C-alpha positions as CSV (number, residue, x, y, z in Angstrom):
1,M,-6.0,12.4,-9.9
2,T,-5.8,14.9,-7.1
3,L,-6.4,13.7,-3.5
4,N,-6.7,15.2,-0.1
5,V,-4.5,12.8,2.0
6,R,-5.1,13.0,5.7
7,A,-2.7,10.3,6.9
8,V,-0.2,7.8,5.6
9,S,1.2,4.4,6.8
10,A,4.0,2.4,5.4
11,G,4.6,-1.4,6.0
12,K,6.9,-4.0,4.6
13,S,6.2,-3.3,1.0
14,Q,2.9,-1.5,1.0
15,T,1.8,2.1,1.4
16,L,-1.6,3.2,2.6
17,A,-3.0,6.8,2.3
18,R,-6.2,7.7,4.1
19,L,-8.2,10.4,2.3
20,Q,-10.4,13.1,3.7
21,T,-13.4,11.0,2.6
22,G,-12.2,8.1,4.8
23,E,-11.3,6.0,1.8
24,I,-7.9,4.3,1.7
25,L,-5.7,4.1,-1.3
26,G,-3.0,1.4,-1.4
27,W,0.2,1.0,-3.4
28,G,2.7,-1.9,-3.6
29,G,2.6,-5.5,-2.3
30,A,0.7,-7.6,0.2
31,G,-1.5,-5.6,2.5
32,S,-2.0,-2.8,-0.1
33,G,-5.5,-3.9,-1.0
34,R,-4.4,-4.9,-4.4
35,Y,-6.4,-8.1,-5.2
36,S,-4.2,-11.1,-6.0
37,P,-5.8,-14.4,-6.9
38,G,-4.4,-17.5,-5.1
39,N,-1.7,-17.2,-2.4
40,I,0.3,-14.0,-1.9
41,D,4.1,-14.5,-1.9
42,I,5.4,-11.9,0.5
43,C,9.0,-13.1,0.2
44,S,9.2,-12.8,-3.6
45,P,6.6,-10.3,-4.6
46,R,6.0,-9.7,-8.3
47,R,6.3,-6.2,-9.6
48,S,2.8,-4.7,-9.7
49,N,1.0,-1.9,-11.5
50,R,2.3,1.3,-10.0
51,D,-1.3,2.8,-9.8
52,P,-3.1,2.6,-6.5
53,V,-6.3,0.7,-5.6
54,Y,-9.1,1.5,-3.2
55,V,-9.1,-0.8,-0.2
56,G,-12.4,-2.7,0.1
57,Q,-15.6,-2.0,-1.9
58,S,-17.1,1.1,-0.2
59,E,-15.4,1.2,3.2
60,R,-14.6,4.4,5.0
61,F,-11.9,4.3,7.6
62,S,-11.0,6.5,10.6
63,S,-7.6,4.8,11.2
64,A,-5.3,2.4,9.3
65,S,-1.9,0.7,9.9
66,A,0.3,-1.1,7.4
67,G,2.3,-4.0,8.8
68,Y,4.5,-6.9,7.6
69,G,2.3,-7.7,4.6
70,V,-0.9,-7.4,6.6
71,S,-2.8,-4.2,7.2
72,L,-5.5,-3.2,9.7
73,G,-8.2,-0.5,9.6
74,V,-10.9,0.9,11.8
75,T,-14.1,1.7,9.9
76,M,-16.4,4.6,10.5
77,Q,-18.7,2.0,12.0
78,N,-16.1,1.1,14.7
79,E,-15.1,-2.2,13.3
80,V,-11.6,-3.6,12.8
81,L,-10.8,-5.0,9.4
82,V,-7.8,-7.0,8.3
83,W,-6.4,-7.7,4.8
84,G,-3.1,-9.0,3.3
85,W,-0.8,-12.0,3.9
86,N,-2.2,-14.1,6.7
87,P,-1.5,-17.8,6.0
88,I,-1.5,-19.0,9.6
89,G,-4.8,-17.6,10.7
90,I,-3.6,-14.8,13.0
91,G,-6.6,-13.2,14.6
92,G,-8.9,-16.1,13.7
93,I,-8.8,-15.1,10.0
94,D,-7.6,-18.3,8.2
95,A,-6.9,-16.7,4.8
96,S,-4.6,-14.5,2.8
97,S,-6.7,-12.0,0.9
98,E,-6.7,-8.4,-0.1
99,I,-10.4,-8.3,0.6
100,P,-10.9,-7.0,4.1
101,S,-12.2,-9.4,6.8
102,L,-13.9,-8.5,10.1
103,I,-12.2,-9.1,13.4
104,E,-15.3,-9.3,15.7
105,S,-13.9,-9.5,19.2
106,I,-12.8,-5.8,19.7
107,A,-15.5,-3.5,21.1
108,R,-15.6,0.2,20.1
109,P,-12.0,0.4,18.6
110,V,-10.5,3.8,17.8
111,S,-7.0,2.9,16.5
112,V,-4.9,-0.1,15.4
113,A,-1.3,-1.1,14.9
114,A,0.0,-3.9,12.6
115,G,3.4,-5.5,13.0
116,Q,5.1,-8.7,12.0
117,S,2.8,-11.5,13.3
118,I,1.7,-9.3,16.2
119,F,-1.2,-6.8,16.2
120,A,-2.9,-4.3,18.6
121,A,-5.9,-2.1,18.9
122,L,-7.1,0.5,21.4
123,D,-10.8,1.0,22.3
124,E,-12.6,4.2,23.4
125,A,-11.8,3.6,27.0
126,G,-8.0,3.4,26.2
127,R,-7.9,-0.4,26.8
128,L,-5.3,-2.3,24.8
129,Y,-6.1,-5.5,22.8
130,T,-3.3,-7.6,21.5
131,W,-3.2,-10.8,19.3
132,G,-0.9,-12.8,17.2
133,L,2.2,-14.9,17.9
134,N,3.2,-14.6,21.6
135,V,7.0,-15.0,21.0
136,D,9.0,-13.5,23.8
137,H,5.8,-12.4,25.6
138,A,5.2,-9.9,22.8
139,L,1.4,-9.7,23.6
140,G,1.9,-8.6,27.2
141,R,-0.6,-11.1,28.6
142,T,-0.7,-14.7,29.8
143,T,-2.0,-17.2,27.2
144,E,-1.7,-20.9,26.7
145,H,-1.7,-20.5,22.9
146,M,1.2,-19.4,20.8
147,N,-1.2,-18.0,18.1
148,T,-3.8,-16.3,20.2
149,L,-6.9,-14.3,19.5
150,P,-7.5,-10.7,20.6
151,G,-7.6,-10.1,24.3
152,I,-7.1,-7.2,26.8
153,V,-3.7,-6.4,28.3
154,Y,-4.2,-5.7,32.0
155,G,-2.1,-3.6,34.3
156,L,-2.1,-0.5,32.1
157,P,-3.7,2.9,32.6
158,A,-5.9,4.4,29.8
159,L,-3.8,4.6,26.6
160,Q,-3.6,7.0,23.8
161,A,-1.3,5.1,21.5
162,V,0.6,1.8,20.9
163,A,3.4,1.0,18.5
164,L,4.9,-2.4,17.6
165,G,8.5,-3.6,16.9
166,D,9.9,-7.1,16.4
167,N,8.2,-9.1,19.1
168,F,7.7,-6.1,21.5
169,M,5.3,-3.3,22.0
170,I,5.5,0.2,23.4
171,A,2.4,1.8,24.9
172,L,1.7,5.5,25.7
173,S,-0.8,6.5,28.3
174,R,-3.1,9.5,28.1
175,A,-1.0,11.0,30.9
176,G,2.2,10.8,28.8
177,E,3.7,7.7,30.5
178,V,5.5,5.0,28.4
179,F,5.2,1.2,29.0
180,S,6.9,-1.6,27.3
181,F,6.8,-5.4,27.1
182,G,8.1,-8.3,25.0
183,S,11.6,-8.9,23.5
184,N,14.5,-6.9,24.9
185,S,17.6,-8.3,23.2
186,V,19.2,-4.8,22.6
187,G,17.4,-2.7,25.2
188,Q,14.4,-1.9,23.1
189,L,12.2,-1.9,26.1
190,G,14.1,1.0,27.7
191,L,14.2,-0.7,31.1
192,G,18.0,-0.4,31.7
193,H,18.7,-4.1,31.2
194,L,18.3,-6.8,28.4
195,R,15.8,-9.1,30.0
196,N,12.4,-9.7,28.3
197,A,9.3,-8.5,30.0
198,A,6.1,-10.7,30.1
199,T,3.9,-7.8,31.3
200,P,3.9,-4.1,30.8
201,M,6.7,-2.2,32.6
202,P,7.1,1.5,33.0
203,V,9.9,3.3,31.0
204,R,11.7,6.0,33.0
205,I,11.7,9.2,31.1
206,A,12.2,12.6,32.8
207,A,9.5,14.2,30.6
208,S,5.9,13.9,29.6
209,I,5.7,12.1,26.2
210,K,3.4,13.2,23.4
211,S,3.9,10.4,20.8
212,I,6.0,7.3,20.1
213,A,7.5,5.6,17.1
214,V,9.0,2.1,16.9
215,G,11.3,0.5,14.4
216,A,12.4,-3.2,14.3
217,T,14.5,-2.9,17.5
218,H,14.6,0.8,18.4
219,V,12.2,3.3,19.9
220,L,11.7,7.1,19.6
221,A,9.7,9.2,22.0
222,L,8.6,12.8,21.4
223,C,8.3,15.1,24.4
224,R,5.7,17.8,24.5
225,D,8.4,20.4,24.3
226,G,9.7,19.0,20.9
227,N,12.7,17.1,22.3
228,V,13.3,13.5,21.4
229,Y,14.4,10.5,23.5
230,A,15.6,7.3,21.9
231,W,16.6,3.8,23.0
232,G,17.3,0.2,21.7
233,S,19.5,-0.9,18.8
234,N,21.9,1.7,17.4
235,Q,23.7,-0.6,14.9
236,Y,23.2,1.9,12.0
237,G,23.0,5.1,14.0
238,Q,19.2,5.0,14.2
239,L,19.4,6.5,17.7
240,G,21.1,9.6,16.3
241,H,24.6,9.0,17.7
242,R,27.5,6.6,17.5
243,R,28.5,6.3,21.2
244,Q,27.5,2.7,21.6
245,R,25.7,-0.1,19.6
246,Y,22.6,0.1,21.8
247,D,21.0,2.0,24.6
248,S,18.9,0.2,27.2
249,Q,17.7,3.5,28.7
250,A,16.0,6.5,27.2
251,T,18.6,8.9,26.0
252,L,18.0,12.5,24.8
253,L,18.7,12.9,21.1
254,E,20.2,16.2,19.8
255,M,18.1,17.6,17.1
256,P,18.8,20.7,15.0
257,E,15.1,21.8,15.2
258,K,12.1,21.1,17.4
259,I,10.3,18.0,16.3
260,S,6.5,17.7,15.9
261,V,6.2,14.1,14.5
262,L,8.4,11.0,14.6
263,A,8.5,7.9,12.4
264,A,10.7,4.8,12.6
265,G,11.4,2.2,9.9
266,M,13.3,-1.1,10.1
267,H,16.6,0.5,11.2
268,F,16.1,4.2,10.4
269,S,14.3,7.2,11.8
270,L,12.5,10.2,10.6
271,G,11.6,13.5,12.3
272,L,9.2,16.2,11.1
273,T,9.9,19.7,12.4
274,E,7.4,22.3,13.4
275,A,8.6,24.3,10.3
276,G,7.6,21.4,8.0
277,H,11.2,20.1,7.4
278,V,12.1,16.4,7.5
279,Y,15.3,14.9,9.0
280,A,16.5,11.3,8.6
281,W,19.1,9.1,10.2
282,G,20.1,5.5,10.5
283,W,20.3,2.7,7.9
284,N,20.2,3.8,4.3
285,G,20.8,0.7,2.2
286,F,17.9,1.4,-0.1
287,G,18.1,5.2,0.0
288,Q,15.4,5.4,2.6
289,L,17.0,8.5,4.2
290,G,16.4,10.5,1.0
291,T,20.0,11.8,0.9
292,N,20.8,10.8,-2.7
293,D,23.1,8.0,-1.6
294,T,23.1,4.7,0.4
295,Q,25.4,5.7,3.2
296,P,24.1,5.4,6.8
297,R,23.8,8.5,9.0
298,S,24.3,8.6,12.7
299,T,23.2,12.2,13.0
300,P,19.9,13.7,11.9
301,T,20.3,14.9,8.3
302,K,17.9,17.2,6.6
303,V,16.0,15.7,3.6
304,Q,16.3,18.1,0.7
305,G,13.5,18.8,-1.8
306,L,10.7,18.8,0.8
307,A,8.8,21.8,2.2
308,Q,5.6,22.4,4.2
309,V,5.4,18.7,5.1
310,Q,2.3,17.8,7.1
311,A,2.8,14.1,7.8
312,I,5.5,11.4,7.5
313,A,5.7,7.6,7.7
314,A,8.4,5.0,7.6
315,G,8.1,1.4,6.3
316,E,10.6,-1.5,6.4
317,M,12.8,0.1,3.7
318,H,10.8,3.1,2.3
319,A,9.6,6.5,3.6
320,L,6.7,8.8,2.9
321,A,6.0,12.5,3.3
322,V,2.7,14.4,2.7
323,S,2.9,18.1,1.7
324,K,0.2,20.5,0.6
325,Q,1.2,19.7,-3.0
326,A,2.0,16.0,-3.2
327,L,2.6,12.6,-1.6
328,F,6.3,11.9,-1.7
329,G,8.2,8.6,-1.4
330,W,11.8,7.4,-1.4
331,G,13.7,4.2,-0.7
332,N,12.8,0.7,-1.8
333,N,10.2,0.6,-4.6
334,E,10.4,-3.0,-5.8
335,V,6.7,-3.5,-6.0
336,G,5.5,0.0,-6.6
337,Q,5.0,1.1,-3.0
338,I,5.9,4.6,-4.1
339,G,4.2,4.5,-7.4
340,G,6.1,5.2,-10.6
341,A,9.4,6.1,-8.9
342,A,12.7,4.3,-9.6
343,Q,13.1,0.8,-8.1
344,Q,15.6,2.3,-5.7
345,Q,14.6,5.9,-5.2
346,L,17.3,7.9,-3.5
347,I,15.6,11.3,-3.2
348,P,11.9,12.2,-2.5
349,F,9.7,11.5,-5.5
350,P,6.2,13.2,-5.8
351,F,4.3,10.1,-6.9
352,W,0.8,11.4,-6.2
353,E,-0.7,14.9,-6.4
354,N,-2.3,16.1,-3.1
355,G,-5.2,18.6,-3.3
């Protein structure tokens, strides 16, 4: 089957591809849309059919995000849907099902972000809604409930994007300013210290930021001129250097080419250049850097076998790239999140034809 993939998202063990039609195809484990009777076991997923499924019956989506076994989507009718592993009723949905359920309390949403027990959405006015488990003030708002329903985060300008890490969030304003809140154990908030932040705080960066990408405990920020700033954990070199184990302030990353898109996985990073090349750095235990080995890299390394790449995504331990010819994947493939590739795929594998 030939597809026209417009966007991709990678989560814990699922892959989502949004087509030109607005339909979403899913591969892999929980949150992929693959119907599983009974409870979904996210810790010990069974190997599944390597073919994709369509998410929902006849839904068309304008945005989608794959998280830690749970996925979110915004429909063409401006509704937020959730599906996947949700046994503790996050967002008021007390079920674990691959059949999408409606989250009713978000007005006119335009984009969503799914994490590990924390979730977010932006509406047309650029307001930020958050919900989930408010560990370390990860939701950026005062609430009496640990497991709280969607609500607006105040004290922010109009936003264009939000990205989630492990119990923290990074928000990007329409003016190119970065804000952070939540856990800050390794400087992932970029505030120059290691104290948690209960409300949004501005991150000092000497440039206007175009986009952001967030891993488990590190952050990447893309400037409008193609330069990249990074901060947070650097245990595996995911900040692109080996000077220290973490940076609590935004530090300019040296890239061999100008970057147009960034993606961040659990402890690794990806950069797509203006020329359509892909660079990878950081943790590589499952081959998620695509370098034909499992050795970490502390400097951006070009991923071979890719050309004319249009989009990238990074999951917990797998990576994706969309070219004019195919949808490529590499890294962990235990439950078929990159189709019929090897269980540990060390180089990019074209697992679906792109039309």
